[in-house]
Structure formats: C-alpha cells, structure tokens
C-alpha positions as CSV (number, residue, x, y, z in Angstrom):
1,X,160.5,-1.8,7.9
2,X,159.3,-2.2,11.6
3,X,159.7,0.6,13.9
4,X,159.8,0.4,17.9
5,X,159.3,3.7,19.9
6,X,160.0,2.2,23.2
7,X,159.7,4.1,26.5
8,X,163.2,5.4,28.2
9,X,162.9,3.2,31.2
10,X,163.0,0.1,28.7
11,X,166.7,1.0,28.2
12,X,167.4,0.7,31.9
13,X,166.1,-2.9,32.2
14,X,168.3,-5.8,31.5
15,X,167.1,-9.2,30.1
16,X,164.5,-7.8,27.6
17,X,164.1,-9.7,24.1
18,X,161.8,-9.2,21.4
19,X,160.3,-11.8,19.2
20,X,158.5,-10.8,16.1
21,X,156.3,-13.7,14.6
22,X,155.1,-13.6,11.1
23,X,152.9,-16.3,9.8
24,X,152.3,-16.7,6.0
25,X,150.2,-19.1,4.3
26,X,153.1,-21.2,3.8
27,X,155.3,-21.0,6.8
28,X,156.0,-19.2,10.2
29,X,159.1,-17.1,10.7
30,X,160.5,-15.4,14.0
31,X,162.7,-12.2,14.4
32,X,164.6,-12.1,17.6
33,X,166.7,-9.3,19.1
34,X,167.5,-7.8,22.6
35,X,165.4,-4.6,23.2
36,X,168.0,-2.7,25.1
37,X,170.9,-2.0,22.9
38,X,172.3,0.9,21.2
39,X,173.8,1.6,17.7
40,X,173.9,-1.2,14.9
41,X,173.1,-4.6,16.0
42,X,171.7,-8.0,14.6
43,X,168.6,-10.0,14.9
44,X,168.2,-13.8,14.3
45,X,165.8,-15.1,11.8
46,X,164.4,-18.4,12.4
47,X,161.8,-20.6,10.5
48,X,159.2,-22.8,12.4
49,X,159.7,-26.4,11.3
50,X,157.1,-28.1,13.7
51,X,154.7,-26.4,16.4
52,X,157.4,-26.3,19.0
53,X,160.5,-26.2,16.9
54,X,162.4,-23.2,15.3
55,X,165.4,-23.6,12.9
56,X,167.8,-20.8,12.8
57,X,168.2,-19.3,9.3
58,X,170.9,-16.7,10.3
59,X,171.6,-13.3,11.8
60,X,170.7,-10.0,9.8
61,X,172.5,-6.7,10.5
62,X,169.4,-4.5,9.4
63,X,168.5,-3.2,12.6
64,X,169.7,-0.3,14.7
65,X,168.6,1.4,17.8
66,X,169.0,4.8,19.4
67,X,165.8,6.4,21.1
68,X,163.9,4.3,18.5
69,X,164.6,0.9,17.1
70,X,164.4,0.0,13.6
71,X,164.7,-3.2,11.5
72,X,164.3,-4.3,7.9
73,X,163.8,-7.6,6.2
74,X,163.0,-8.4,2.6
75,X,159.7,-9.8,1.8
76,X,161.5,-12.7,-0.1
77,X,163.3,-13.6,3.1
78,X,160.2,-14.9,4.6
79,X,158.6,-16.1,1.3
80,X,155.9,-14.0,0.7
81,X,154.7,-12.3,-2.5
82,X,152.8,-9.1,-3.2
83,X,148.9,-9.5,-2.3
84,X,149.4,-12.3,0.2
85,X,147.9,-12.0,3.8
86,X,150.1,-12.7,6.7
87,X,149.7,-12.2,10.5
88,X,152.2,-10.6,13.0
89,X,152.5,-10.6,16.7
90,X,155.1,-8.8,18.8
91,X,156.1,-10.4,22.2
92,X,158.4,-8.8,24.7
93,X,160.1,-11.2,27.1
94,X,161.9,-10.6,30.2
95,X,164.4,-13.2,31.4
96,X,162.5,-15.5,29.1
97,X,158.9,-14.8,30.2
98,X,156.2,-12.9,28.2
99,X,155.6,-9.4,29.8
100,X,153.9,-7.7,26.7
101,X,152.1,-8.7,23.5
102,X,151.2,-6.5,20.7
103,X,148.5,-6.4,19.4
104,X,146.8,-8.4,22.0
105,X,145.1,-10.9,22.1
106,X,145.2,-11.6,18.1
107,X,147.8,-11.2,15.8
108,X,147.6,-8.1,13.2
109,X,146.6,-9.2,9.7
110,X,148.7,-7.4,7.1
111,X,148.6,-7.5,3.4
112,X,152.1,-7.5,1.4
113,X,152.1,-4.5,-0.8
114,X,152.7,-4.4,-4.4
115,X,154.7,-2.3,-6.6
116,X,152.1,0.3,-6.9
117,X,151.8,0.7,-3.1
118,X,153.5,4.0,-2.8
119,X,151.5,5.6,-5.9
120,X,148.3,4.4,-4.1
121,X,148.9,5.7,-0.7
122,X,150.9,8.9,-1.6
123,X,149.3,11.5,-3.9
124,X,150.0,15.3,-4.4
C-alpha cells in the first residue's frame, strides 16, 4: 500500500498526474493516476518494454482519495518475490512537465517483505 498526504492546495490545481516507477531486478513498472480526484478511482499499470516505451497492462481500481490518497497493488502484479530489492520513485507532473520527484535525486531502495514481516516489526 502507498499513501499520499497532499497539501490541500493540490486539490485546487488541475492537470497534476503522479507516476510511481518501481524497478525490480527483472523489469520496471509504472503506476499512473491523476492527483486531484475524490472518492474511488483507478490507476494505470504499465510495464517498460524498452528504455522509452511503456506497454499498458491495465487499470486497477484499488485507489481512493479524500484528504489522503491510498493505493494498493499485489507484489505478484509487478513480478517480485519476498526478499527481493526494488527501487521506487514518485514523480508529480503538471500538464506533462515534472514539478516534483520523491525521493530526490535517487530512488528509494526497498526490500519486499516476507511472511514474517508483521511478526518481526510488531511485538507486544
């Protein structure tokens, strides 16, 4: 699950789009959606087939937005297994031009959690 807590001014702007790029050892995927929407929505999942070409896989309806935006996607959809490392970048575009990148300048490096993740992180 990915969560965004945008500033209220974001919802007043038109033409903002988010591209989340996830690079695994085998391939790269992109999740694309407009930032300023309310209620249930959808995002487009694409796979990179060449350095400048993205093939659309399809739309997913596992996204919703009110004062926060949350979306989810199963690890199997982006072909990663527990223990694998991947890189993630979030780019905000306004009318097609990049206006923000998170984190900047390099992508975040993440490890796909395994079945013991919650037990390892949450102890009472």
